[in-house]
C-alpha positions as CSV (number, residue, x, y, z in Angstrom):
1,M,94.4,99.9,110.5
2,C,96.3,102.6,108.5
3,G,95.6,103.0,105.0
4,I,97.5,104.3,102.1
5,V,96.0,106.0,99.0
6,G,98.4,107.3,96.1
7,Y,97.5,108.8,92.6
8,L,99.7,109.2,89.5
9,G,98.4,110.4,86.1
10,K,97.1,113.6,84.2
11,R,93.9,114.6,86.7
12,N,94.2,116.7,89.7
13,A,95.6,114.3,92.3
14,T,94.0,115.7,95.6
15,P,90.6,115.2,95.3
16,I,91.3,111.6,94.1
17,I,93.3,111.0,97.0
18,I,91.1,112.6,99.5
19,E,88.3,110.5,98.3
20,G,90.4,107.7,98.7
21,I,91.2,108.3,102.0
22,K,87.3,108.8,103.1
23,R,86.7,105.6,101.7
24,L,89.4,103.9,104.4
25,E,87.8,105.7,107.3
26,Y,86.2,102.6,108.3
27,R,89.7,101.1,109.2
28,G,89.7,103.1,112.2
29,Y,92.1,106.0,112.3
30,D,93.3,108.9,114.5
31,S,95.3,111.3,112.3
32,S,95.7,111.9,108.4
33,G,98.0,113.2,105.9
34,I,98.8,113.9,102.4
35,A,102.0,115.0,100.5
36,L,101.6,116.5,97.0
37,I,104.2,117.6,94.1
38,D,103.1,121.0,92.7
39,A,103.5,122.2,89.1
40,E,106.8,123.7,90.3
41,N,108.2,120.6,91.5
42,N,107.9,121.8,95.1
43,L,106.9,119.2,97.7
44,K,103.6,120.3,99.6
45,I,102.5,118.1,103.0
46,F,99.3,118.8,105.1
47,K,98.8,116.7,108.0
48,K,96.3,117.1,110.8
49,Q,95.2,115.2,113.7
50,G,91.8,113.8,113.7
51,K,89.1,113.3,111.2
52,I,89.5,113.6,107.7
53,I,87.7,116.5,107.4
54,E,90.4,118.9,109.5
55,L,92.7,117.8,106.8
56,E,90.6,118.8,104.1
57,R,90.0,122.3,105.9
58,S,93.4,122.5,106.2
59,L,93.9,122.0,102.4
60,P,94.4,125.4,99.8
61,A,91.8,126.0,97.1
62,P,92.1,123.6,94.1
63,S,93.0,126.6,92.2
64,K,96.1,127.5,94.4
65,I,98.0,124.0,94.2
66,F,97.4,121.9,91.1
67,S,99.5,118.1,91.3
68,T,98.7,115.0,89.1
69,I,100.9,113.0,91.8
70,G,100.4,112.6,95.5
71,I,100.2,110.1,98.7
72,A,98.3,110.4,101.4
73,H,97.7,108.2,104.7
74,T,95.4,107.5,107.8
75,R,97.4,106.9,110.8
76,W,96.4,104.7,113.8
77,A,99.0,105.2,116.5
78,T,101.1,102.3,117.4
79,H,104.6,104.5,117.8
80,G,104.3,107.6,119.4
81,E,100.8,109.6,120.4
82,A,98.1,110.5,117.8
83,T,99.6,113.9,116.9
84,S,99.8,116.3,113.8
85,A,103.6,115.7,114.1
86,N,103.3,112.1,114.3
87,A,101.2,111.8,111.3
88,H,101.8,110.8,107.9
89,P,103.2,111.4,105.0
90,H,106.8,111.8,106.8
91,T,109.8,113.7,105.3
92,G,113.6,113.6,105.4
93,C,115.9,116.9,106.9
94,T,115.9,117.9,103.2
95,N,112.1,117.9,102.3
96,R,113.0,116.7,99.0
97,L,110.8,112.9,99.5
98,A,108.0,112.1,101.2
99,I,107.0,108.3,102.7
100,V,103.6,107.2,103.8
101,H,104.1,103.6,105.9
102,N,102.1,101.2,107.0
103,G,103.6,98.2,109.6
104,I,106.0,98.5,112.0
105,I,109.9,98.6,111.6
106,E,111.3,96.5,114.5
107,N,115.2,97.5,114.3
108,H,114.0,101.4,114.0
109,K,115.6,102.2,117.1
110,Q,119.2,101.1,115.4
111,L,118.6,102.8,112.3
112,R,117.4,106.0,113.8
113,G,120.5,106.0,115.9
114,Q,123.2,105.3,112.9
115,L,121.2,107.9,111.0
116,E,121.7,110.4,114.1
117,K,125.3,109.9,114.1
118,N,125.3,111.0,110.4
119,G,123.3,114.3,111.1
120,H,119.8,113.1,110.5
121,I,117.4,115.3,113.1
122,F,114.0,113.5,113.4
123,S,110.9,115.6,114.3
124,S,108.5,112.7,115.2
125,D,108.4,109.7,117.4
126,T,107.2,107.3,115.0
127,D,109.4,104.3,113.5
128,S,108.0,105.4,110.2
129,E,110.0,108.5,109.5
130,V,112.9,106.3,110.0
131,L,112.5,105.1,106.5
132,A,112.2,108.9,104.9
133,H,115.7,109.4,106.5
134,L,116.9,106.3,105.3
135,I,115.8,106.8,101.8
136,E,117.2,110.3,101.8
137,H,120.4,108.6,103.1
138,F,121.0,106.9,99.7
139,C,119.5,109.5,97.6
140,E,122.4,111.8,98.6
141,E,124.8,109.3,96.6
142,D,122.2,108.0,94.2
143,S,119.5,109.7,91.9
144,C,117.7,107.1,91.1
145,L,114.7,106.9,93.8
146,K,114.1,103.2,93.1
147,N,117.3,102.0,93.9
148,C,117.4,104.1,96.8
149,V,114.2,102.8,98.3
150,Q,115.3,99.4,97.5
151,R,118.8,99.8,99.5
152,A,116.8,101.4,102.4
153,L,114.5,98.3,102.5
154,K,117.0,95.9,102.8
155,L,118.1,97.0,105.9
156,V,114.6,96.8,107.3
157,E,113.6,94.3,110.0
158,G,109.7,94.5,110.4
159,T,107.0,94.8,108.0
160,F,106.2,97.4,105.6
161,G,103.6,98.8,103.0
162,I,105.2,101.7,101.6
163,A,104.9,104.6,99.1
164,V,107.2,107.0,98.1
165,I,107.4,110.4,96.3
166,D,110.4,112.5,95.2
167,S,110.4,116.2,94.3
168,R,113.4,115.4,91.9
169,N,112.0,112.7,90.6
170,P,108.3,114.2,90.1
171,R,106.7,112.0,87.7
172,Q,107.6,108.9,89.9
173,I,106.1,106.9,92.5
174,V,107.8,104.1,94.3
175,A,105.6,101.6,96.3
176,A,106.8,98.0,98.3
177,R,105.8,95.5,100.7
178,R,106.3,93.3,103.2
179,G,103.6,92.0,105.5
180,S,101.3,94.8,105.3
181,P,99.1,94.8,102.2
182,L,99.6,97.1,99.2
183,I,97.7,97.3,95.7
184,L,98.7,98.9,92.4
185,G,95.2,100.1,90.7
186,I,95.4,100.2,86.6
187,G,93.5,103.0,84.9
188,E,93.5,104.6,81.6
189,K,97.1,106.7,81.7
190,E,97.1,106.7,85.3
191,F,97.5,104.7,88.2
192,F,96.9,104.3,91.7
193,I,98.8,102.8,95.0
194,T,96.3,102.1,98.2
195,S,96.3,99.5,101.0
196,D,92.9,98.7,100.2
197,V,90.9,98.3,97.2
198,A,87.8,100.3,98.3
199,A,89.7,103.1,98.1
200,I,90.0,103.2,94.3
201,I,87.3,100.8,92.9
202,I,85.4,103.7,91.7
203,H,88.2,104.4,89.5
204,T,89.1,101.2,88.1
205,K,88.9,97.2,88.6
206,K,92.2,96.3,87.3
207,V,94.2,95.7,90.1
208,I,97.9,93.9,90.8
209,Y,98.2,92.6,94.6
210,L,101.8,93.0,95.6
211,H,103.5,90.2,97.2
212,D,105.8,90.1,99.9
213,N,109.4,91.9,98.9
214,E,107.9,93.1,95.5
215,L,108.3,96.5,94.6
216,V,106.9,98.6,91.9
217,S,107.9,101.8,90.1
218,I,105.2,103.9,88.3
219,T,105.6,106.8,86.0
220,P,102.8,108.1,84.1
221,E,103.1,105.8,81.1
222,S,104.1,102.3,82.8
223,F,105.2,100.4,85.8
224,E,107.8,97.9,86.6
225,L,107.3,95.3,89.3
226,T,110.5,93.9,91.0
227,N,111.5,92.4,93.7
228,L,114.1,94.1,96.6
229,E,117.1,92.5,94.4
230,N,116.2,94.3,91.3
231,E,114.9,90.9,89.9
232,V,112.1,91.2,87.0
233,Q,108.8,90.1,88.2
234,E,105.8,88.7,86.0
235,P,102.6,91.0,87.0
236,I,99.1,89.4,87.7
237,V,96.3,91.6,87.2
238,S,93.2,90.7,88.6
239,E,89.6,91.9,88.2
240,V,87.9,93.2,91.0
241,D,84.6,91.5,91.4
242,W,82.6,94.2,93.3
243,D,81.6,97.4,92.8
244,I,81.1,101.1,94.7
245,A,77.3,100.2,95.8
246,T,78.8,97.3,98.3
247,I,80.3,100.3,100.3
248,D,77.5,102.9,100.2
249,K,75.3,102.9,103.5
250,G,72.1,103.0,101.2
251,E,68.9,103.9,103.5
252,Y,70.9,102.7,106.7
253,Q,72.3,105.1,109.6
254,H,75.2,102.8,109.9
255,F,77.2,100.5,107.8
256,M,76.8,98.1,111.1
257,L,73.2,98.1,110.7
258,K,73.3,97.4,106.9
259,E,75.7,94.6,107.4
260,I,73.4,93.0,110.0
261,F,70.4,93.2,107.9
262,E,72.8,91.8,104.8
263,Q,73.2,88.2,106.8
264,P,70.3,86.6,105.3
265,E,72.0,87.1,101.7
266,S,75.6,87.0,103.0
267,V,74.9,83.5,104.8
268,Y,73.1,82.5,101.7
269,N,76.3,83.2,99.7
270,A,78.4,81.2,102.0
271,F,76.9,78.2,101.4
272,R,75.5,78.7,97.9
273,G,76.7,76.0,95.2
274,R,78.4,74.1,98.0
275,L,74.9,71.8,99.4
276,N,75.3,68.3,97.9
277,E,71.7,66.7,98.3
278,K,72.5,63.9,96.4
279,F,75.3,62.7,98.7
280,S,74.0,64.7,101.5
281,T,77.1,66.7,101.8
282,A,79.0,69.9,101.0
283,V,81.5,70.5,98.6
284,L,84.4,72.6,99.0
285,G,86.6,72.5,96.3
286,G,89.2,75.1,97.2
287,L,90.4,72.9,100.0
288,N,92.5,71.6,96.8
289,M,91.9,68.0,98.7
290,N,90.8,64.8,97.3
291,G,88.6,62.5,99.5
292,R,91.3,60.4,100.7
293,E,93.4,63.3,101.7
294,L,90.4,64.3,103.8
295,R,90.1,61.0,105.4
296,R,93.6,61.2,106.6
297,I,93.2,64.0,108.5
298,K,93.2,63.0,112.4
299,F,94.0,66.5,113.9
300,I,92.7,70.1,113.0
301,Q,93.8,73.3,114.5
302,L,92.0,76.8,114.0
303,I,94.0,79.7,114.3
304,A,92.0,83.4,114.3
305,C,91.7,86.9,116.6
306,G,88.7,88.5,117.8
307,T,85.2,87.7,116.1
308,S,87.1,84.9,113.7
309,W,88.3,83.1,117.1
310,H,84.8,82.9,118.3
311,A,83.7,81.6,115.1
312,A,86.6,78.8,115.4
313,L,85.3,78.0,118.9
314,I,82.0,77.3,117.0
315,G,83.7,75.3,114.5
316,K,85.5,73.1,116.8
317,H,82.1,72.3,118.4
318,I,80.4,71.4,115.1
319,I,83.3,69.6,113.6
320,E,83.7,67.3,116.6
321,S,80.6,66.8,117.2
322,L,80.0,65.6,113.5
323,A,83.4,64.5,112.6
324,R,84.8,63.4,115.7
325,I,88.1,65.0,114.9
326,P,89.8,66.7,117.7
327,V,90.0,70.2,117.2
328,N,92.2,72.6,118.8
329,V,91.5,76.5,118.7
330,E,94.3,78.8,118.9
331,Y,94.8,82.5,119.6
332,A,96.9,83.2,116.3
333,S,98.8,86.0,118.4
334,E,100.0,83.6,120.7
335,Y,100.8,80.8,118.2
336,R,104.1,80.7,117.3
337,Y,105.3,82.1,120.8
338,R,104.4,78.9,122.7
339,N,106.2,75.9,120.5
340,P,102.9,74.7,119.4
341,V,102.8,70.8,119.2
342,I,101.6,69.9,115.2
343,L,101.2,66.2,115.2
344,D,101.1,64.3,111.6
345,D,98.3,64.5,109.5
346,T,97.0,67.6,111.3
347,M,95.5,70.1,109.4
348,V,95.5,74.2,110.5
349,I,93.1,76.7,109.2
350,A,93.5,80.4,109.4
351,I,90.7,82.2,109.5
352,S,90.5,86.2,109.0
353,Q,88.0,88.6,107.4
354,S,90.8,90.3,105.8
355,G,93.2,87.6,105.1
356,E,95.6,90.4,105.9
357,T,95.3,89.6,110.1
358,A,99.3,89.9,110.6
359,D,99.1,87.7,113.8
360,T,96.8,84.9,111.8
361,L,99.3,85.3,109.2
362,A,102.4,84.8,111.0
363,A,100.8,82.1,112.5
364,L,99.8,80.3,109.6
365,R,103.4,80.6,108.1
366,E,104.8,78.8,111.7
367,A,102.5,76.0,111.1
368,E,103.5,75.6,107.7
369,A,107.3,75.6,108.2
370,R,106.4,72.5,110.8
371,G,104.9,70.8,108.2
372,A,101.6,71.3,108.7
373,R,98.8,71.2,106.1
374,V,97.4,74.8,106.0
375,M,94.3,76.3,104.5
376,G,92.8,79.5,104.8
377,I,89.2,80.6,105.5
378,T,88.6,84.5,104.2
379,N,86.6,87.0,102.7
380,T,89.3,89.0,100.7
381,V,90.1,87.5,97.5
382,G,93.7,88.1,96.7
383,S,94.5,88.5,100.1
384,T,97.9,87.3,101.6
385,I,96.3,84.6,103.5
386,A,94.5,83.5,100.4
387,R,97.8,83.4,98.3
388,E,99.7,81.8,101.1
389,S,97.4,79.1,102.0
390,E,97.5,75.9,99.9
391,G,93.7,75.6,99.6
392,G,90.9,77.0,101.7
393,V,87.4,78.6,101.5
394,Y,86.2,82.3,100.5
395,I,83.1,83.0,102.9
396,H,81.7,85.2,100.1
397,A,80.4,87.7,102.8
398,G,80.6,90.9,100.3
399,T,82.6,94.0,101.4
400,E,82.4,94.7,105.3
401,I,82.7,98.3,106.6
402,G,81.7,98.4,110.0
403,V,84.7,97.7,112.4
404,A,82.4,95.3,114.9
405,S,82.1,92.0,112.4
406,T,78.9,91.1,111.8
407,K,78.0,89.4,108.6
408,A,81.7,88.1,108.3
409,F,81.1,86.0,111.7
410,T,78.1,84.2,110.4
411,S,79.6,83.6,107.0
412,Q,82.7,82.4,108.9
413,V,80.5,80.0,111.2
414,T,78.6,78.8,107.7
415,V,81.5,77.5,106.3
416,L,82.8,76.0,109.2
417,S,79.6,74.1,109.5
418,L,79.9,73.2,106.0
419,L,83.3,71.8,106.7
420,A,82.2,69.5,109.3
421,L,79.4,68.1,107.1
422,L,82.0,67.3,104.7
423,L,84.4,65.3,107.0
424,G,81.2,64.3,109.0
425,R,79.7,62.3,106.0
426,M,83.0,61.1,105.3
427,R,83.2,59.6,108.8
428,H,80.4,59.0,111.3
429,V,77.3,61.1,109.7
430,S,74.3,59.6,108.2
431,P,72.9,60.1,104.8
432,K,69.6,61.3,106.6
433,Y,71.3,63.5,109.2
434,G,73.6,65.0,106.4
435,M,69.8,65.5,104.6
436,Q,68.5,66.8,107.7
437,F,71.5,69.2,108.0
438,I,71.1,70.7,104.3
439,K,67.7,71.1,104.8
440,E,68.2,73.2,107.8
441,M,71.4,75.0,106.2
442,R,68.7,76.0,103.6
443,G,66.1,77.5,105.8
444,I,68.7,79.8,107.8
445,P,68.6,82.8,105.9
446,A,64.5,83.2,106.0
447,K,65.1,82.2,109.8
448,I,67.3,85.3,110.1
449,E,65.1,87.6,108.7
450,S,62.0,86.9,110.8
451,I,64.8,87.7,113.7
452,L,65.9,91.3,111.8
453,A,61.9,92.2,111.6
454,Q,61.8,92.1,115.5
455,N,64.3,94.9,115.2
456,D,61.9,98.0,117.1
457,E,61.4,95.4,119.4
458,I,65.4,94.7,120.1
459,K,65.7,98.5,120.2
460,R,63.4,98.8,123.5
461,I,65.2,96.5,125.0
462,A,68.2,97.9,124.4
463,E,66.9,100.9,126.2
464,T,66.6,99.5,129.7
465,I,70.5,98.4,129.6
466,K,71.9,100.8,127.7
467,D,73.3,102.9,130.9
468,A,74.6,99.7,132.7
469,Q,78.4,99.9,133.3
470,N,78.7,95.9,133.2
471,A,76.8,93.1,131.6
472,L,77.3,89.3,131.9
473,Y,76.3,87.1,128.7
474,L,75.9,83.2,129.3
475,G,75.7,80.4,127.2
476,R,76.3,76.7,127.2
477,G,77.6,74.2,124.4
478,V,77.9,75.5,120.9
479,N,76.3,79.0,122.2
480,Y,79.3,79.3,124.7
481,P,81.1,80.9,122.2
482,V,78.0,83.4,120.7
483,A,78.2,84.8,124.6
484,L,81.3,85.3,124.3
485,E,80.7,87.3,120.6
486,G,77.5,89.0,121.9
487,A,79.6,90.4,124.8
488,L,82.7,91.4,122.5
489,K,80.2,93.4,120.5
490,L,78.5,95.4,123.3
491,K,82.6,96.2,124.4
492,E,83.5,97.3,121.0
493,I,80.9,99.7,120.1
494,S,78.7,100.9,123.2
495,Y,82.0,100.7,125.9
496,I,79.9,98.9,128.3
497,H,82.2,96.0,130.1
498,A,80.9,92.8,129.4
499,E,82.1,89.1,129.5
500,G,80.7,86.0,128.1
501,Y,80.8,83.2,130.3
502,P,79.6,79.4,130.4
503,A,76.5,79.4,131.9
504,A,77.7,76.4,134.5
505,E,80.5,78.5,135.5
506,M,78.8,81.6,136.8
507,K,78.7,80.2,139.9
508,H,82.5,79.2,140.5
509,G,82.7,83.1,140.6
510,P,81.0,85.9,138.5
511,I,77.9,85.0,140.3
512,A,79.4,87.3,143.0
513,L,78.9,90.5,140.4
514,I,75.2,89.6,140.0
515,D,72.6,92.0,141.5
516,E,69.7,94.4,140.6
517,H,71.9,96.5,138.4
518,M,73.4,93.6,136.3
519,P,72.2,92.7,133.2
520,V,72.7,89.1,132.3
521,I,71.9,88.2,128.9
522,A,71.4,84.6,128.5
523,I,71.1,82.0,125.4
524,A,68.8,79.7,126.7
525,L,67.5,77.4,123.8
526,K,65.2,74.3,123.5
527,D,68.5,72.3,123.2
528,A,70.1,69.0,124.5
529,I,71.3,71.0,127.6
530,Y,68.2,72.9,128.1
531,D,67.5,72.0,131.7
532,K,70.9,72.9,132.4
533,I,70.7,76.6,131.6
534,I,67.1,76.8,133.4
535,S,68.9,75.9,136.3
536,N,71.4,78.8,135.9
537,L,68.9,81.6,135.3
538,E,66.8,80.3,138.4
539,E,70.3,81.3,140.2
540,V,70.9,84.5,138.6
541,K,66.8,85.2,139.1
542,A,67.4,84.3,142.8
543,R,70.1,87.3,143.0
544,K,67.7,89.7,141.6
545,G,69.9,90.0,138.1
546,R,67.9,91.4,135.3
547,I,67.8,88.5,132.8
548,I,67.2,88.9,128.9
549,T,66.9,85.6,127.4
550,I,67.4,84.6,123.9
551,A,64.8,82.1,123.4
552,T,63.3,79.2,121.5
553,E,60.0,80.2,119.6
554,G,57.1,79.0,122.0
555,D,58.8,78.6,125.0
556,E,56.9,80.1,127.8
557,R,58.6,78.6,130.6
558,V,61.7,81.2,130.4
559,K,59.3,84.1,130.8
560,Q,59.1,83.3,134.6
561,F,62.9,83.9,135.3
562,S,63.0,87.1,132.3
563,E,62.8,90.9,132.2
564,N,62.5,90.7,128.4
565,V,62.6,87.7,126.1
566,I,63.9,87.7,122.5
567,Y,62.5,84.9,120.5
568,I,64.2,82.9,117.6
569,P,63.0,80.3,115.4
570,D,64.3,76.6,116.1
571,T,67.0,74.5,113.9
572,I,69.1,71.5,114.6
573,D,71.3,72.3,117.6
574,T,74.9,72.7,115.6
575,L,72.8,75.9,113.2
576,H,72.0,77.3,116.3
577,P,74.7,80.3,116.6
578,L,73.6,81.6,113.1
579,L,70.5,82.5,114.6
580,S,70.9,82.9,118.2
581,V,74.1,85.7,117.6
582,I,71.5,88.0,115.6
583,P,69.9,89.7,118.3
584,L,73.0,89.9,120.1
585,Q,74.3,91.9,117.5
586,L,71.3,94.1,117.3
587,L,71.2,94.6,120.8
588,A,75.1,96.1,120.6
589,Y,74.2,98.2,117.9
590,H,71.3,99.9,119.9
591,C,72.7,100.6,123.0
592,A,75.7,102.1,121.3
593,C,73.1,104.2,119.2
594,L,71.4,105.0,122.4
595,R,74.6,106.2,124.4
596,G,75.3,108.7,121.0
597,L,78.3,106.7,120.1
598,D,80.6,106.1,116.6
599,V,79.0,102.8,115.9
600,D,81.2,102.1,112.8
601,Q,84.2,103.7,114.2
602,P,84.3,102.9,117.6
603,R,87.6,104.4,119.6
604,N,90.9,102.7,119.6
605,L,89.9,99.6,117.4
606,A,90.6,99.3,113.5
607,K,89.0,97.0,110.8
608,S,92.2,95.2,110.2
609,V,94.8,94.6,112.1
610,T,97.9,94.2,110.2
611,V,100.5,95.1,112.7
612,E,101.9,92.6,115.0
């Protein structure tokens, strides 16, 4: 969601910061702004609604404003509309300091009321502006910016990633976090502050991930890390293990297409080094659990949002099938509000690409408070979920820029499949099946490549449905969540209303929608329930539905029901989703392109949802 970038050093801050927030455009935003302190210690603020290019056009020439300190922000509207007035940075009444803020201040109305009684006048509808006035209030009686920020944040209820500059302290940035990611980048006699390491990776790979309720005070020479009680904290410097090339589109028109085509590699990376042929099992050392502890697990809860929730539904099917352990899949956004039941010997696994999803993190903390063993499956090293889990597994998908997740989804499914194999071999799965599973898993990347080779044909099929107003996706068994994911992708980037349904449930309502204008995308693979879904296709055909079928190579039977067929290679039933989802990703992508839409930055969406 919202992005923060700040710089303090010897170079001109403006181009560094603008470049940084451009690298955060993929997260989703509707306005942007920058605050600088010039050579005469004057605070300069520039804000614009719309794309960052509009902000750039509003800036004076570099020769007219040189600053070695600044902060900037890309905003995704929560409190208040997407306007220049509501854009960050925000100031108080005296225009001496500026703040940028990610998160939500839950008690902003109460704080605002108190500040207004003290004469403060507000100029925006945001909760974030309250922070600027609150810090300014304490600065009236204390010249130390760090002290003022600490005092203000102690009064705040809610979440924040915040950076502050003050024209009376022109060589200092103060930043703090609670529930919203914030990272300190360490360069050569310069420092960076950001909510996403992608913004600063071109300048430094040495970073410190701030923990909740930590505050960093930065000067050109050094930094000090404390908590909000001013107790010094020991910084842990990490080395980022990827480079700028991973966030470049290369030869591809969009990041989403690049990431779809990276899936042979990303799936391989998810299982690389984790398959053990000797014992026909998987190796997941990051769980930090020995065999005895794993055998003691009686229940599993998977908590996630959006695409990760669909991956969890697939994980449920595979884990229950192989390990015979009951699995519940929970919407993280609902989890802590419904008094969930956590029985003894329950493992709770939070699944999040970013590792910062606010709802998922809150659900994980609730589960831990109730005594569950909590694990994380995430893509982001050093993320909050990774740090706060007792153990977990990185999916190693690499940086995912496109808002509509693709390679992270298949990597999550891969990791959940490995977990199912590990738990299954400890219980009911034979060595023979374990070896078959491993063999089939190793073959998945090549089979994905064969599906990607059909890209042009899938684009042609997308032409036939690009003008549809609605679409229905059908699947059964482990492919029902794939139907949900396919429908979500179409909704996210093409803005065509689409619903995923268990194929057998179609006749319990949705069949009323089917006519000659309704595209029906069906996953009908040669599995244990193949004949059942063929019956469902016959029902759609009888009502003149336009059927696009995802079918197993060599299946001629489906042609009699289908307007178009996309063939995929065969594999064992439990691994079908890693293949059947690929054509659905491409179908959604091409529909969006053919409709002339912004594929990588669909409207109203953000890559990482870090507010509740």
